[in-house]
C-alpha positions as CSV (number, residue, x, y, z in Angstrom):
1,M,31.3,14.7,14.1
2,K,28.8,16.7,16.5
3,A,25.2,16.5,15.5
4,F,24.0,19.4,13.2
5,R,21.5,20.8,15.7
6,A,24.4,21.4,18.1
7,R,26.7,23.1,15.5
8,Y,23.7,25.6,14.1
9,S,21.3,27.8,15.6
10,M,17.9,29.2,14.5
11,K,16.5,32.7,15.2
12,P,13.0,32.9,16.9
13,S,11.5,34.9,14.2
14,R,12.5,32.0,11.8
15,R,11.7,29.5,14.1
16,V,8.1,30.9,14.2
17,S,8.0,31.0,10.4
18,I,9.2,27.6,9.9
19,T,6.6,26.4,12.2
20,S,3.9,28.0,10.4
21,I,5.1,26.7,7.3
22,M,5.2,22.9,8.5
23,T,2.0,23.3,10.0
24,A,0.4,24.3,7.1
25,L,2.2,21.6,4.6
26,A,1.0,19.3,7.4
27,V,-2.7,20.3,7.4
28,I,-2.7,20.5,3.4
29,G,-1.0,17.0,3.5
30,N,-4.0,15.6,5.5
31,Y,-6.4,17.4,3.1
32,S,-5.0,16.6,-0.3
33,P,-5.5,12.9,-0.6
34,V,-9.0,12.9,1.3
35,A,-10.3,11.0,-1.7
36,I,-8.2,8.0,-1.1
37,P,-9.0,6.4,2.7
38,N,-6.2,6.2,5.2
39,V,-3.5,7.8,2.6
40,E,-2.1,11.0,4.0
41,L,0.9,13.2,3.8
42,G,0.6,14.7,7.2
43,S,2.4,12.2,9.2
44,T,5.3,12.4,7.0
45,I,5.5,16.1,7.3
46,L,5.2,16.0,11.1
47,V,7.9,13.4,11.4
48,T,10.0,15.1,8.8
49,T,9.9,18.5,11.0
50,A,10.7,16.7,14.0
51,F,13.4,14.8,12.2
52,V,14.9,18.1,10.7
53,F,14.0,20.5,13.6
54,G,13.7,18.8,16.7
55,F,11.0,17.5,19.0
56,P,9.8,21.2,20.1
57,M,9.0,22.2,16.9
58,G,7.3,18.7,15.8
59,F,5.3,19.5,19.3
60,A,4.0,22.7,18.2
61,C,3.1,21.5,14.5
62,V,1.3,18.4,16.1
63,L,-0.9,20.7,18.3
64,L,-1.3,23.6,15.6
65,M,-2.4,21.1,13.0
66,S,-4.6,18.8,15.1
67,I,-6.7,22.1,16.1
68,I,-6.9,23.0,12.4
69,Y,-7.9,19.6,11.2
70,A,-10.4,19.0,14.1
71,S,-11.8,22.3,13.2
72,F,-12.4,21.4,9.6
73,N,-12.2,17.7,9.4
74,P,-13.4,16.5,6.1
75,W,-14.6,12.9,7.7
76,G,-17.0,14.4,10.0
77,P,-17.5,16.4,13.5
78,F,-15.2,16.9,16.2
79,L,-15.0,13.7,18.6
80,P,-13.0,14.6,21.4
81,L,-11.7,10.9,22.3
82,I,-10.9,10.2,18.6
83,W,-9.0,13.8,18.7
84,L,-7.2,13.0,21.7
85,T,-5.9,9.3,20.7
86,Q,-4.7,11.3,17.4
87,V,-2.8,13.7,19.1
88,L,-1.1,11.2,21.2
89,G,-0.2,9.3,18.1
90,W,1.3,12.2,16.4
91,L,3.2,13.1,19.3
92,F,4.6,9.8,19.3
93,M,5.5,10.0,15.6
94,V,7.3,13.3,16.2
95,A,9.2,11.8,19.4
96,V,10.6,9.3,17.1
97,G,11.2,11.4,14.3
98,A,13.2,13.6,16.6
99,I,15.3,10.6,18.1
100,L,16.1,9.7,14.8
101,G,17.1,13.4,13.9
102,N,19.4,13.3,16.8
103,R,21.0,10.1,16.2
104,A,21.8,10.9,12.2
105,S,25.3,12.5,11.2
106,E,25.8,14.9,8.3
107,N,27.7,12.1,6.2
108,R,25.1,9.4,6.6
109,S,24.7,7.6,3.5
110,G,21.1,7.8,1.6
111,A,20.2,4.1,1.3
112,P,20.5,2.7,4.9
113,Q,18.6,5.9,6.3
114,R,15.7,5.1,3.8
115,R,15.5,1.5,4.9
116,E,15.2,2.9,8.5
117,L,12.7,5.3,7.9
118,A,10.7,2.9,5.9
119,C,10.9,0.6,9.0
120,V,9.9,3.8,11.3
121,G,7.1,4.5,8.9
122,A,5.4,1.1,9.3
123,F,6.1,1.1,13.3
124,V,4.8,4.6,14.0
125,T,1.6,4.2,11.8
126,I,0.9,0.9,13.6
127,F,0.9,2.4,16.8
128,F,-1.2,5.5,15.5
129,D,-3.7,2.9,14.2
130,L,-4.2,0.9,17.4
131,I,-4.3,3.8,19.7
132,T,-6.9,5.9,17.4
133,T,-8.9,2.7,17.1
134,L,-9.1,2.6,20.7
135,G,-10.6,6.2,20.6
136,Y,-13.0,5.2,17.9
137,S,-13.7,1.9,20.3
138,W,-14.4,4.4,23.3
139,T,-16.4,6.9,21.2
140,Y,-18.9,4.6,19.5
141,D,-18.8,1.9,22.5
142,I,-17.7,-0.7,20.2
143,P,-15.7,-3.7,21.5
144,Y,-11.8,-2.9,20.9
145,L,-11.2,-6.1,19.0
146,V,-14.2,-5.6,17.0
147,A,-13.2,-2.4,15.9
148,L,-9.7,-3.4,15.3
149,I,-10.8,-6.1,13.2
150,S,-13.2,-4.0,10.9
151,L,-10.4,-1.3,10.3
152,V,-7.7,-4.0,9.3
153,P,-7.9,-3.2,5.7
154,F,-7.8,0.4,6.3
155,M,-4.8,0.2,8.7
156,I,-2.8,-1.9,5.9
157,I,-3.4,1.1,3.3
158,H,-2.3,3.1,6.0
159,V,1.0,1.5,7.1
160,V,1.8,0.8,3.3
161,S,1.5,4.4,2.2
162,N,3.4,5.6,5.2
163,T,6.1,3.4,4.9
164,M,6.7,4.3,1.2
165,L,6.1,8.0,2.0
166,F,8.8,8.3,4.8
167,A,11.4,6.8,3.1
168,A,10.8,8.9,0.2
169,V,9.9,12.4,1.5
170,T,11.8,12.7,4.6
171,P,15.6,12.3,3.2
172,G,14.8,14.9,0.2
173,I,13.6,17.6,2.2
174,D,16.4,16.8,4.9
175,S,18.8,17.1,2.2
176,I,17.2,20.2,0.9
177,M,16.9,22.0,3.9
178,K,20.5,21.5,5.5
179,T,22.2,22.2,1.7
180,Q,20.3,24.6,-0.4
181,S,18.4,26.5,2.4
182,L,20.7,26.4,5.1
183,S,21.9,29.6,5.5
184,A,18.2,31.0,4.9
185,I,16.9,28.9,8.0
186,W,19.8,28.4,10.4
187,V,22.7,30.8,11.9
188,S,26.1,29.2,12.3
189,P,28.4,29.6,15.4
190,T,30.5,32.4,13.2
191,E,27.3,34.4,12.3
192,T,26.5,34.1,16.1
193,L,29.8,35.7,17.3
194,Q,29.7,38.3,14.8
195,E,26.4,39.6,16.0
196,L,27.4,39.5,19.4
197,S,30.6,41.2,18.5
198,E,28.3,43.9,16.6
199,E,26.0,44.5,20.0
């Protein structure tokens, strides 16, 4: 069976709209649970975006969200090295999400997909925390190992929460987008041919 994205396309205007919506959701996802350290929904939204829509949209959402979040960061002022490592971590996340989306087939069962997403959630979050800890170490001139050890409790919370969120959120959004919202977002090959014939 051909991949979903190989059979459906998206108009540029819809792509801009969806990119804006997913960016807004990612920003809100970072802000909403701010009272609980290291629990955030932004990473899940970014990975889901790449999983459903592909790496280019995930990449655009990372850049837009990172700029907005850096400008209005509830945790403090803009710190270039920490911001840079965050961007690299988010880009890694969306790259992995896009790879998973490309591999997925329309008839995949829910249980294996959730287990895979849970494992991916843990893996990419560990990478994100390791690289952002490096940015923290550089910014405050703290030995990396010392910074890493001091942040272990927060990393555990982040990894566990993202593991659960990736498995819980991504399959549901993917299913809704590709069933209930299919015609509102994507253009089928038949519709594309009809538009070309009308021109």
